[in-house]
N, C-alpha and C positions, 0 to 999 in steps of 0.2 A: 504493500500500500504506500502511495506517495505521501510524504508528510506535508503538513500545512506550510512549513517554512519553504520547502522546495517549490510548492505551488505558487507561493507569493513571489518568490524570486523569478520563476519562469514567467509569471504574468508581467512583472516589472520589466524584465528583459524584452519581452514581446512588445511592450509599449514603447520602449526606447528604440528598438530596431525599426519600428514603423515610423516613429517621429524622425529618426536620424536619416531615413531614406528619402525624406521629402526635401525639396529645394524650392527656392523662390519665395519663402515666407518673408513677411515684412520684419525688419529689424526694429523691434520695439523694446523699450526699457522694461525691466522686470517690475511687476506690481509691488506695491508696498508690502514689506514683510515676506517677500518671496524667496529669500536666500535659502531658507530651509523650512517652508511652511509646514506646520503640523508635525514637525520632527525636531531633531537635535541640531544645534548650531555647531557641533563638533566638525571642524573642517577636515579632520582625518578620515571621516566617513566618505565613501564613494557615493555616487549618485544612486547606485543600486541598493545601498544600505538604507537610503532615505525613502525609498519607494516600496510600497507593499499594501496588502489588504489583510489586516489582522482581525481574526474573528473575535467578536464580543457577544457571543451567543447568550441570550436571556438577559442582557443588560438593557436598561432603560435609556432611551434616547431623550435628551432634554427637549420637551415639546414647547417650552416657552421661548425658544429662539425665534428671532424676528428676521424676516426676509422681505423681498419685494416681488410680487408676482409679475406675470408677463403684461399685465395691464397697468403697472406702475403703482399698485395698491400695496401698502404694508400689510403683511400677514404673519401670523404665528403658526408654527407647525401643528399646534393642537387643533387648528381648524380642519385639518385633513384626517384626524384620527377620531376614534370613539366607537365606530360601528362596523368598519370594514378593514380588512388587511391592507397594507400599504407596501408597494414596491418602491424602493429608493435607489436612485442612481446619482453619482457625483461625476460631473463632466465639466467642460467649459465650452461655451458656444462658439468660440473662435478657434477651437482645436482643428488642425488641418486634416486629421485622419482618424486617430484611434477613437475619439469620442463619438464620431459619426458611426463608426462600426458598432460601438456599444448600443447606441440608440437604434440603429438598424436592426441589431439583434433583438432588442426589446420589442420593437414593432412587429418583427417577424414571429417572435414567440407568442405575443398577444393575439396575433391573427390565427395562430395555430391552436389556441384555446377556444374551442367552438362554443362552449356553453357558458363561459364566464366572460363578462364584458367590463372594460374599464369604465368607471363611473357608476355602474350598477352594482357590481359584485366586489370590486376592489378599486383602490385609488393608486395613482402613480405620482411620485414627486421626483422631479429632476432638478437638482441644485447645481449651479455653477460654483466651482471653487476658485474662480478668477474674479476678484472684486472689480475688475475693469469691465466685466460684462454688464449690460444694461437691460432694462425691460424691453427695449427694441430688439436686441439680439435674441432675448428669450422668446419674444413673440414670433420672430421669424423662424426660430427652431421649432417652436410648438406647431406652427402652421405646416412645416415640412413633414413632421412625423404624424400629425393627425391625418394628413393626406395619405400617408402610408398605411395607417391603421383602418380608417374608413368604417367606423361603427358609430351609430347614433349615441349621443350622450358622452362621448369620450372627452369633449372639450371641457366638461364640468368635472371630469375625473382625473385628467392628466395635467399636472401643474408644473410650470417651468419657472424657477425662482433664481433671483440674484440676491447678493447681500454684501455686508461689510466683512472685512477680514476677521474680526474677532468672532462673529457669529459663525462664519465658515469654519474657522479653526475648531470651535467647540463641537460643531457637528461632525467634522472629519475625525476628530479625536474620539468622539463617542462611538463611532462605527468602525474605527480602526483603519480609516483610509489615509494612507501616507503618500504624499506627493512632494515634488521639489522642482524648483526652477533650474533649468539647465542653460547657463549663459552661452555655452558653445553653439547650441542650435536655436537659442532664443525661443524656447518652448518649455512647457511643463512636461516633466517626466512623471508618469502615474501608472498605476495598475488598472486593469479592466475587470469589472465585475459589478454586480448589482446585489441588493440586499432586500430581504423580505422581513417586514415587521408586523407584529400583531396589531389588532385594533387599539391596544393600549400603548403601543409605541415601544415594545420590547423586540430586540433583534431575534428573529426566529431562524433564518437561513441565509446563506451566502451562495451565489452562483457566479462562478469564475469564467473569464474569457469574454468573447464577443458574440458567442452563439449560445442560446439558452433553450433547453428542451422544453417544449410546451407541457409535456406530461409532468416533468419535475415541478414546474411552476404551478400547474393545476393542483397537484398533490400538496404542495406547500401551502397554497391558498386554503385548501380544505382543512389542513391540519392547523394552520395558524388561526383560522376563524373558529376553531373548536367545533367543527361540523355544522356551522350556521349556514354554509353554502354547500351545494352538492347533494347527493341522494344516497340511498342505501348501497347501491352498487359502488359509488365512490368510496364509501367507508370500508367496504370489503377489499377494494383494491389497495387502499391505504394500509389496511391490515397486513397485506402481503408485501408491502414495500416500506423501507425505512430510510430516512435521510442520513447520508454519510457526510459529516461535516468536512472530513479531509478531502473528499472529492467534490463537494458541493453538488451532489446528485443523489437521486434515490436509487437504491439497490434492492433486489429481491431478498426477502427474508425466508430462507429455505424452510426453516422449522415451522413458520406460520403457514407457508404454502402446503407443507405436508399435513399439518393439522386440518386445514380446510379440505384437503383432498380426502383425508381419512373420514372427516365428517360427511362429505358428499357421498363417499362410498357407503357409509353406514345408512344414510338416508335412502339411497337407492336400494340397498339390500332390504332395509326395513320396509320400504314401500312395496317391493316385490313380494316379500313375505306376507304382508297384509293382503295384497291382491290375491295371492295364491290361497291364503286361508279363507278369504271370503268366497272365492270360487269353489273351494272344496266344500264349504258349509252350504253354499247354494245347491251344489250337486247332491249333497246328502239329503237336503230337504226335499228336493225333487224326487229322489229315489224313494224316500219314505212315503211321499204323496202317491207315487205310482203303485207301491205295494198296498197302500190302504185302499186305493181304488179297485185293485184286483180282488 
């Protein structure tokens, strides 16, 4: 099994390779506090040491943090919690490549979840960790990905937020998202992944990379909502699969599958025995009736 540390380093390296392969970006000064945002100021650390996604499972995210939505309105995170699970992503809207891949992966995964809709069954919060992003860039990004998602009500359920550095740092620290400004390529180095939170704002699951399995997200939504969405079939499927934090995916639980198989076998055999017993009893009654008639 691959350990969490290995996964975080691979994700960070993937992000850097993508960013480093790009050319022609604008040479802009680093944002305030971007020398080692969300991490240590120790200059001996390499860029790879400053970047990662550390799991904070079951920890509470501070919901009193204040941001600005894509319409320019000040909002607190608590406005999006309370009744539905929430999927959270940290990106920046002027990212030339990796962040777009994360958002593309999210939209693709959401489209693959046929029975659950953004806005109706769960909410999505996409927060920029670059304080230079504005409601305008947030609004443009929202428009792009709503066009990819194409489901009614999504505009009320998928929120694109910007904010000040102190609020960004508190959120990034709470969810274990570490990023750093790379002066050589004039871009942020960051990991790729998204997080699932319970309706109360506790971190439930992490999904790594830029592509996310719709089945994993669907099972995660059912589990984090404590069965408030989904049906009996979903609960049975969830019983057979268990979330693996190290992989950020669901895997089959062999023991539970065997138990269900054994139960199904007993039900089939039991049903067969009942049918045979009733048939034999019916035949016996008919035989007695025939003899009485004679």
